[in-house]
N, C-alpha and C positions, 0 to 999 in steps of 0.2 A: 586352571579350574580348581574350585575348592573341593569338589567331590571327585573321586576317581574309583573306577571299578576294575577289578582284576578277574578276567574270565578264563584264563588259562588253567587255573586251579579248579578242582571239583568243589572247593569250598567257596561259597559266595562271599565276596569281600567288598567293603566300601571304606574309604578314608575321608576324613574331613580335617582341613587345616584352616582356621579362621584367618590366618595372615594373608591368604590369597584373596580375601574379600575386602571391600571398602568397610571402614570401621563402623559406619552407620548401619550396615546390613548384617554384620557378623552374628549378633545374637538372634535376630529375627529369623535368619535362614536356618540356624541351628535349631531354634525352637520349633520351627515348622515341621521338623522330622518327628516330633513327639506331640501330636495333636490331642492325645488323651490325657494330657496334664495342662494345668495353667502354670506357666513358667515365668519367672521374673529373675532379674539379676541386679545387684546394687548399682552398677554403672554400665549400661549397655554399650556405650561408646568404647569402653576399655575391655569388653568381653574377649576372652581368648579361649580357644579350644583346639586340642589336637586329639583326634578320635580315630580309632580303628575298630571296625565291627565286622564280625563274621556270622554268616548264616549256616548253621549245621543242620540243615533240614528244618526241624521244628524248634531247635534250640538256637538262641542268638547270644553271642558273646560280644561285649563292648569293653574296650580299654580306653578310658577317657582321662585326659589330663587337662583340667579346665578351671575357669574362674568359678566363683561361688554362684550357686543358683538355688532358688527356692521353687519347689514343685508342689503343687496342690492337685489332688484328685478328689472331686466332690462326690457325694452320694448320687446326685443327679447325673453326673458324667458316667459313673459306674453303671447306673441303670440304663442309660441311653446307648452306650457303645458296647456294653456287655463283654468286655475283655476278660479272658480266662487264663491269664498268665501269672505265674509267681516270679517275682524279681528278687535276686540275691545280689547284694552290693558288698563286695569286699573293699574295705577302706584301706588303701595302700598308704596314702598321705592325706592328711586333713581329718575331717570327721563328718558324721551325719547326725543331725539332731532333729527330732520331730515327734509326731504323735499320731496314733490312730484314735478311733473313738474311745478305746478303753486301755490303751497302752502308751507309755512314753518310750521313745526310742533315743538311745545315745550310743552311737557306734564310733569307736576310736580306731586308730591304725591296728590292723590285725583282726578286727571284728567284722562280722558279716550281718548286715541288716536285711530284713526280709519284709516285703509287702506283697499283698495279693491285689491284683488290679480289679478284682470284683468289689473291692472295698474302698472307702474313703481314706485318704492319707494326706498329711501335710508335713513337709520336712525341708530342711536346708542342708545342702551339700556344701561344705566349706571348700575354698580353693584348695585344689590338690588333685590326687589321682585316685580313681576307683576302677575296679573291674566288675562288670555286671554280667550275670548270666540269667536269662529269662527262658522259661520253658512252660508249655501248657500245663495247667495245674492237674489235669487228669493223668498225665504221665507220672507225676509224683504220687498222686493218690493210689495208683496201681502198686507202687512200691512202698508207700507209707500211708495207709488209710487212716482216717479219723484223726488227722493232725491239723490243728489250727496254727498257722505260722504267721499270720498277718500281724506285723508290728514286732515280731521276735528279733532279738539280737543274739546271734550264735557266737559263743566264745567258750573256751575251755573244753575239756573232754575230747570227743572225736572231731570237734569243729576244726581242730588244727589240720586234719586230713583234707577237709574241704578248702581251707585257706591255702594250703600248699598246692592243691590241684588248680584252684582258680588263678593263683599267682603265676603258675607255669603255663596257663592256657595261651596267652597272646604269643609267646615265643614259639610254642609248639605249632600253633596255627599258621604263623608266619613262615614256618619251614615248608609248608605245603605237603608234608608227609602224611598226616592223619587222614583216615577215612572219616568224612563228616558224620555219616549216620552212626558209625560205631562210637565216635567220640561223643555224640549226643547221648547215646545210651549210657556210656561211662559217666558222663556228667550227672545224669539222673541217679545212677546207682550210688555215686560218691555223695551226692547231696542227701539222699535218703539215709545212708550210713552215718553221715555227720549229724543229721538231725536226731536220729535215734540215740546216738551216743553223746550228744552235747549236753550242756547245762540248761538247755531250754526247759521251761517250767513243766514239771510232771503234772501239776494241777491243771495247766492249760490243756495238756493231752487228755486228762480225765474229763474236763469240761467238754472238750470237743467230742469225745466218744459219747457222752450222755446226750449232747445236743443232736448228734446224728441219729441216735436211737429214737429220741423223741420225735424228730422230724419225720422219720419213716412211719412212726405210729400215727402222727397227725395226718399225714398224706392219705392214709387208708381209713381214717375215721372222721373226716371232716363233717359228715352229716350227723354224727353222734355228739352228745354232750361231752365237752372236754373242759374240765375244771382243774385248777392247780392241784387240789387235794387228790383228785383221781390220778393225775399224772405222777404225783409224788409216790402214791401207793404202788402204781404199776411199775415204776422204775426204782423203787426203794431209794428214793432221793429226798433230801430235805428241801424245803421251800427256798432256802438261801442258795443251795447248790443249783437248783433248777433255774433260779433267777440269774445266777452268775453265768450259767451256760448260755443263757439267752440275753445277756446284758446288752449286746449290740443291737438287738431287736427291740429293746425296751421291755423285756420280760416275755415269758412264754405265751401269755394270753394275747399280747400284741402280735406275736408271730402267728398264732392260730388265726386271729382275725384277718391278718394280711393274706394268709394262704386261702382262706375262705373267699375273700373278696377277689383275689386273683383268679380263682377257679370259676367263680360266678361270671366275672368279666370275660373269661375265655369262652364259656358256654354261650353267653349273649352275643359274642362276636362271631359265632358260627352261623352262617346264613341258613344252614339246614336245620338249625335248632328252633323248633316252633312251640315248645312247651311254655306255659304261662310263667311269667317272671316269679310269681309267688311260689310256684312249684319248684323252680330251680333254686330259689332262695332257701327253701326248706331242705333241699338236698345238700346244701352247703352249710347247714347249721344255723340259718337265720329264720326264726319263727315269728318275728315281728316285722312285717313289710315296711312300715314307716321307718323303723330303726335301721333296717337293712339299707333302705334308700338313702338315708342320711349318711351312713358310714360310706356307702359307695360313692356318693357325691364328694365327700371330704377326701377320699382316696384318689379319685380320678378327675374331679372337676366337672362332672356331669352325672346325671342320674341313670339308673337302669333303663327307664323308658326312652330316654334320649338316645342311648346307645343302640337299643333295639330298633328305633326308628331310622337311625343313620345306617345301620346294617341292612335294613329292609330297602331303604332308598338306593344304596349302593348295589344291592342284589338286583333290583329292578333295572337300574341303569346298565348293569352288565348284561342282563338278559336282552335289553333293547339293542345294545351294541352287537351282541352275538347274532341276533335276528337280522340286523342290518348287514352285517358282514356275510351271513349266509346268502342273503338276497344278492349282494354284490357278486358273490362267487357264481351264483346261478346265471346272472346277467352276462358275466364274462364268458361263461360256457356257451351261451347262445350266440355271442359274437363270434367265438371261434368256430362253432358249428356252422354258422352262416357262410363262412369263408371256404368251407370244404367243397 
């Protein structure tokens, strides 16, 4: 068997060795374990992988020695599956080269490349060995708020602490001695300490802090006029710094527009919401109905009226089904009563 599971340990474990499989199936079977990426390899027939993976409650550790692979995560994938993990790749042998929307990534042996599964990424892992740790992003945010790590490469400074910790993880886990929950907490704390003390860009941290402050403000003021000049004054920020903080969104006004459209869509998707579309549009900062409808259609592929009609139709169908089911229950009760 290519996969094996060890249940005697409190730590969940799986192992994969491609040599146990037919050559034609090795890559496809391995790739099927990572459906949230588009994966390719230069020569699938010669693909080789020896992998150990441990599940420490919410933290997953992978030790992989494998052929070169290219992995792509698109914006549409990120929107559809809504993964919320941060991935830390320690390059032991080989390299990782790729890019996010606004950062180039090059991680050499000893470096730790990071990507956020909420975002798009494209990269190539050269043939070699890497150790990966993934954890829910909210766990790291608790220890390290306002930090944008997507596309970062950690090296220097305190990153050597994380490098040593990650390098030691596979052997420590194979010994069956650690408590998985405790080790998961330790991993989070070591990662947070390493990021705080590494050479990761201070400017990126500053941009992330500004972005999060502006996002909170926008969330509570969607119905009000929100212009770049007003936001610059409110947050004592220059136009260039505000744009840089929202460069992945195409600028702060694109972000504001997207949030307004998303909230309008959410309201129109509520079967209990009966207020006129024009009123809901105004509550979300859209004062021109035709302009709102055009933007809505561009964003979602259908207009506000079409969404409301669909929601009403689905609501009516649910009501009819509920009525029919209630009738069936009553009939069944009469059957049972008649047998008494």
